Residue, then its C-alpha position, 0 to 999 in steps of 0.5 A: m703504147k706502153c704494151l708496144i714498148y714492152l713487146i719491143l723490149c721482149c723481142t730485143e731480149w730474145a734477139l740477145a738470147s743468152t745463158v741463164y744461170f739458175s741455182a736450186h738449193l734443196t732443203w728438207a724442212n717442216h713447212s705449213v701446207a694446207g694449214v698443217q706442218r709436215p716435212v717438205i722439199l723446199t727449193n730456195g726456201q720456198y714451196p712451190g719452187p721459184e719460176l724459171r723464166l726464159n726466152q726461146g733460144d736461151n742456154v740454161i745452166f740449172d745447178v742443184y745443191n742437195d741439202c736434203p738427207f736423201n738422193v734427188t734428181i730434177h726433170f724438166h717436164g716437156i723440155e725435149q733435151i735435144g742433144t742433151p739427154w744427160s740432162d733429162g734428170v731420170p735416175g738410172l736412165s740419164q744420170r745417177p742420183v744426186e747424193s746428199n750434200s752434193a751438187f749437179r749441173y744440168r745444161w740444156k737449151a730452151d729450144q721450145y716456147g711455152a709453159y713447162f715445169y721442173h720437178a723431182h724424178h727420184r722415187g715419189q718426191i714430186e709429192d713432197g713438194l719439189y716442183g716449180p714453173i718454167y715459162i719460155a717466151p716465144s721468139s718474134s718468128v713464132t706465129k701466134p693464134f690470137s687473130l683466131i680469137s679476135s680481128n681487133f688490133f687492140d685485142q690482139e695487142a692486149m693478148k700478146f701483152a697478156e702472154i708475155t706477162t703470163s702468170p704460172l698457176i701450179l695446181s696440185d693435190w697434197r698428202l699429209v704424209t710424206s711420199e716414203q710413208v705412202w710407199h712403205t704403207e702401200e708395201a705393208a698394206n698392199v693398197d693402191a693409195f689413191c686418196a689425197n688430203a687437199l687441193l692447192i693453187n700455187g701451194k695454197g689451200s686448206v683441208t676441208c672435211l664435209p659432213q658425211d650426209l653431204i658426202n653421200q648426197l654428192t656421191t655420183p652415180e658412177q661412184k655408187l656403181v663402184l661402191g656397191n653397198e659402201t660409202l665414201t670415207d670421211f675424206a670423200c674417197f673410195p675406202p681402201n678395199i675398193g678399186q684395188g684391182g683383184p683379190f689381193a690380200q690386204n693388211l689394212s691395219a698398216l694404213l697410216p692415219t689420213m691416208f683414207y680416213g681421219c679427216t681433220p679440217s685445217q685452214g691455209p691461205q687462199h691464192v689471189i689472182y690480181a687483174d687490171p681490167l685496163r689490160r683486157y686480158i690476163s694469161l694463166d699457165l695452168t700446170s698439173a703437178a698433182g700426184v693422184i688426182d685429175l683436176v677441173f678448173s674454172i673461174d666463176e662467170h668468166d670465159m677462158w680461151i685455151y691457146a696452148v697445150d703442153g707448151r705449144y699453140i693450138q687453135p684457140v677454144k673458148v670454154n668455161a671449165l677444163t679438166i687437166p690430166i696430171g702433167n698437162r699444161y693449159s695456157v689460157l687467156v681470161p677476158v677481164n670484162k666483168t663488173p670488177g670484184d672478187y670471183t671465185v676460182r674453183l679447183v675440184s677433183g676430176s677423178i672418180q675415186q674422190i670428191l675434193n675441192t679448193t678455191g682461190v680468188l680472181h680480184y680486180q677493182a674499180p669504182d663499180f664493185l661486185r657486191r654479190p657472190s659470183r656464180p659458178w660454172i661447175t659443182m664440187t663434183g666437177t660437173n656443170a652447174t649451169a646449162n650453159t657451162v662449156f667444158f673443154d673437149v680434148s678432141k678439139i686440140v688442133p695444133y697451130p700452125a697445123i702439123a701432122p705425123s708421118t704415115d711411114v711407121a717403122a715399128t709398133y709396140i703394144l704396151t699393156i697396163r695391168r697390175f703385177g701381183a699386188s694392188y700397188r705394182w703395175t706394168l707398162g709392157n711385159s714387166s714392171y719397172a722396179l723402183e730400185l732400178e733408179e739406183s742402177q748404172p744409167l742406161l745412157f752409159n750402159q744400154t744393158a744395165i737393166p732387164s731387156d723386157l723393160i727396154v724398147r730400142n729404135n733407130n734414129n729418124t724413124w716413126v714409132d707407134l706406141i699402143i697403150q692397152v689398159d686390160s681391165p675395167a675400173q681403172p682411172a685415165h692413166p696420163i702417159h708422159k713421154h720424155s724427150n720430144k712430143h708425140f701425136a695422139i692419133g687414136q683411142g678406143l674401147g675394148t682390146f687393140t687386136w690389130s698388129s698396126v694402126a694401118e691395119a686397125m684403120q681398115s676396120i675402125p677409121e673413125s677412131f684415128n686422126l692422122i690429119n691434125p691430131p693433138f701434139k703433146d708430151t702427156t696424154p691420158t688413156p681413156a678411163s676404163t670404167t667397164g672394160a678395156t681401153w686403148l690409146a695410140l701415140r706416134y712419135h718421131v725418133e730424132n734425139p738419141g738417148a735413154f728416155l722414160l715413158h711412164c704414167h704420171v700418177q706418182i704411185h703408178q710410176s713408183g709401182g712400175m708403170a714405166l718403160a725405157l725408150l732407147d732412141g737412136v741406138d744407131e747414132w748413140p751420143d758420146i757422153p761428155e766427161n763431166y756427166l760421166n763423173d756424176s756432176g755435170f760441172 
C-alpha cells in the first residue's frame, strides 16, 4: 500500500509539472579523491555534483556561477534541447564560454524521461570533476517494460517503486594530474595520454598498485599481442611508446609523474549501496563519466535486468555483467533476493590499454547474515569468473516500445577517424577540430564562424546517415556522442566502408544492418579496430534546428580534434533570444 501511495503522489507531481530551479556554484579547490589531494572543480562544494531530479515535462532553469579561475560551460548529456539549442552548453557552437566570476542561465524542458547527466564541455574539464547525475521521472502515460520481466503484480509494483526511487551511480576513471596538465604534456611529449590512476563509484575509490609479477600474470593475450617484448607499466597500462599510431617523434622526458609510471597506493572511501530486501528490487542508473576507460560493472552473485539504455526503455535483458562505454547510461533492476549481507560491487577496466579496478559494497541486512566473501561474476581483467557469467550483448538492445528509422535518407556522410600529424591529434571527417575553436563566435550565431570542412549542413525534417570509418588498426572503440536528438545505430562491420550509401551496402552485406528495431541511443561506440579498419553506421532525423556537436567522448580524443559540427535545419534556422546573444541567458 505504501508503494501505491508513493506512486500516486509521483503521478500527481507529474500532473503538476513546474519550473525547477537549480544553481551550480563552481569552485576550483583542493579536494581528496582516491585518497590524494589535487585541484578539483566542485559543484556546490561537492564532487561529483549534486543530482538534478525532475519530472517529465518540467521546465528547467539551471544557473551556473563560475568562481573558477578559468572559463567553463555545462552540457546536459542526452538532453535533446528541442527548441532550445542555445542551452546545449558547447563553447563555439551554442554559446561563448562562461568567464571567471560571471554567470550563465541555461533553460530547457525535460521532454524525455530517464537517466542523463550534466558535465563540463570546455576543454578537458570533465576530467577535473565537473559532472553530476540527472534523473527525469517518466509521466504516467509512458508504457513501462516491467511486465516483460515478471507477470506477477506485486513484482511489477516493486519494480515501479524501485524505478521511481532509483539511485544514480556515476562511474568514472580518475587522474592525479589536472586536465590542463594532461593536454600540455601531450603537446610537449607527443603522446596520447590514455592511462588513468583509479576507478571511482560516485567519486569514491582508491589508487591500487599491483605487484609487477601479478600485472604480468594478468596481462591478456590481446594485450601481449600489442606489447610485443614489453610489459605493462606499474599502473598496469601500456607504456607511452605503445599504441601511439605511427612514427611520431616523442619527448618522453616531458611526461609528468603518474601519467604512465610511478604508482603509489592511496586509500580512499568505498561506496556503499544500501538495499531493503522487503522492497524486492533496487534500481541503479549506471552512468559512465569516464575520460579514457570503458568500464565493466557487476555485483557479486546478483542478476541485473537492464531496462533502459541512454535514458530510454528497452526490452529488458537479464545479465550478470555489462560493459559501459564512455557517456552511456544503463538503468538496471537488481533483485535483492540473496541471503542478506555484504556483496562486492566490482568496477574494472574494459579497455585494452590498462588493467584497473575498484570495488564498492551492496549491503542489506536481516537476522540471517552472509558471513563469507561473495563470489564474483567477473575477474580483474573484465572476463568471466564463472562458466555461468552472462555479459550484456549490445546487439540485444531493442527499443521498447518498438521504433524504427525511416528508409528515406537525404544525405550520407562518411567521416574518417585517423590521427592528424601527431599522436594526440585526431580527425572525425576531413580535418581536425582544434581546441581553440571553443573560443570562436558560436556557430549558432554565425554559421561561417569556423572552417567549412569542420561542418555538415542538413535541412530540417530529413534523415541523415553518418558512417564513422576507423581507418587503421590498434584503435580502441570510440564512443561517438551526438548532441541533440538520439540516433539509430543501424549497422557496423570490419574493413573499409566502400559503398556510397547504406542502401547500396545492404545489397552486399545485408546481415551487417538492422533497420527493423535497431538500438536508439545518443552515444554509440565504434567497433574496436584491433587488427584492421572498422566502421559504424548511424541514422538520425533532423528535427531540431541548431548547431550541435558530434564527437568522440574519450576526452583526450575530443580535445585532440575528433569532432564535427552538425548544422541541423539550416533552412529553418532559429531566432536566438536576446538574452543568449548577450552571453548570459538571464
